[in-house]
Every structure is written in C-alpha cells, then in structure tokens.
C-alpha positions as CSV (number, residue, x, y, z in Angstrom):
1,M,-98.3,110.2,36.5
2,P,-97.4,107.5,38.9
3,S,-98.3,108.2,42.6
4,A,-95.4,108.9,45.2
5,V,-95.8,105.1,46.8
6,Y,-95.0,103.8,43.1
7,D,-92.2,106.4,43.0
8,V,-90.9,104.8,46.4
9,F,-91.0,101.0,45.1
10,R,-89.4,102.0,42.0
11,K,-86.6,103.5,43.7
12,A,-86.2,100.6,46.1
13,I,-86.1,98.2,43.0
14,L,-83.6,100.3,41.3
15,E,-81.3,100.4,44.4
16,R,-82.2,97.1,46.1
17,K,-83.7,98.7,49.0
18,Q,-86.2,97.3,51.5
19,V,-89.4,99.0,51.9
20,T,-91.4,99.6,55.1
21,C,-95.1,100.3,54.8
22,T,-98.5,99.8,55.8
23,Y,-100.7,97.7,53.9
24,Q,-104.3,97.0,54.7
25,G,-103.6,98.6,58.2
26,L,-100.8,96.0,59.0
27,P,-97.0,97.0,59.2
28,R,-95.2,95.3,56.4
29,E,-91.3,95.0,55.6
30,V,-90.9,93.7,51.9
31,C,-88.2,93.8,49.1
32,P,-90.2,94.8,45.9
33,H,-89.1,92.7,42.9
34,T,-91.5,93.7,40.2
35,L,-93.3,97.0,39.5
36,G,-96.1,98.1,37.1
37,H,-99.9,97.9,36.6
38,K,-102.6,95.3,36.4
39,G,-105.2,97.1,34.5
40,S,-105.3,100.8,35.8
41,N,-104.1,99.5,39.3
42,E,-100.4,100.0,40.3
43,Q,-99.4,96.7,41.6
44,A,-96.0,95.2,43.2
45,L,-94.9,91.7,43.5
46,V,-92.9,91.8,46.8
47,F,-91.2,89.4,49.0
48,Q,-92.6,90.2,52.7
49,F,-90.0,89.1,55.0
50,A,-91.1,91.0,58.2
51,G,-93.9,92.6,59.6
52,Q,-97.6,91.4,60.1
53,S,-100.1,89.8,57.7
54,S,-104.0,89.0,57.7
55,K,-103.0,85.7,56.5
56,G,-100.1,85.2,58.8
57,L,-96.4,85.3,57.6
58,P,-94.5,82.0,57.5
59,P,-91.0,81.8,58.8
60,G,-88.6,82.8,56.1
61,G,-91.2,85.3,54.3
62,E,-93.6,85.0,51.5
63,W,-94.4,86.4,47.8
64,R,-97.1,89.0,48.0
65,C,-98.9,91.1,45.4
66,L,-99.7,94.6,46.8
67,N,-102.2,96.8,45.3
68,L,-100.3,100.4,45.8
69,A,-103.5,102.3,46.1
70,Q,-103.7,100.4,49.8
71,V,-100.2,101.3,50.7
72,Q,-99.4,104.1,53.2
73,N,-96.5,105.3,54.7
74,A,-94.1,103.7,52.3
75,Q,-90.2,104.6,52.6
76,T,-87.2,103.0,51.7
77,K,-84.6,101.5,54.2
78,D,-81.3,100.2,54.0
79,G,-80.9,96.4,54.9
80,S,-80.2,92.9,53.6
81,W,-82.1,92.1,50.3
82,H,-84.6,89.3,50.9
83,T,-85.9,87.1,48.2
84,G,-87.9,83.7,47.9
85,E,-87.5,80.7,46.0
86,R,-87.9,81.0,42.2
87,H,-91.6,80.6,41.1
88,T,-92.6,77.5,39.5
89,Q,-95.5,79.4,37.7
90,K,-95.2,82.9,35.8
91,Q,-96.3,85.7,38.3
92,T,-99.7,87.1,37.8
93,C,-99.6,90.1,39.9
94,V,-98.4,92.5,37.3
95,D,-99.6,92.5,33.5
96,E,-97.6,95.6,32.3
97,V,-94.0,95.8,34.1
98,D,-92.4,99.0,34.2
99,V,-89.3,97.7,36.2
100,E,-88.1,94.5,37.8
101,V,-84.9,93.5,39.9
102,D,-82.0,92.8,37.7
103,Y,-80.4,89.4,38.7
C-alpha cells in the first residue's frame, strides 16, 4: 500500500500540479515527473524550481531524486509547470515506474 506522500506525488503528476514539501529538513517546491520504486523505496524524480537545498539550487532549478520516506508536509498546489532540459542520460532514480508525466 502506497504512503500518503506517494499519493500526493501521484496526484501531482496526473494533474500536473506543483508539490510543496520539506525534504531533509529544507523547504522545497517541485514538479514531480516520475514516480515509483527503487528496491523497496518509494522514489520520485522531480524538477526543483524553488526552495532550499543542501547543495544549493541553481537559477532556473535542477533535477532531483527524492526518497519519499524523507519527505514531510507534502501537498499539491496550483501554479506553473516547471521542467528542465531533456536528460542526455537515462534516469536512474526510479527502477519500477508507476506513473510519469505524459508529454
């Protein structure tokens, strides 16, 4: 059975909504693109466009891989959809994809 956080991210992908949350103690604003599992972990590939990051957030945002067990206070919100440049390499964040953004 998926976690409540997983359900929030799934809804956000299906409805192309932003997600606000706390990840590793820092506030984040993201647009999730891929959701599923890597091993037994619920994982999401997201494009972070605002908030904070321990590594810093470049202007315009950056792709991030989130372990959903470390996400707190996740909720969807309306707003512009954000995405980055296409990957030149295959994503490795999620091995078993449940849902992805449909382009």
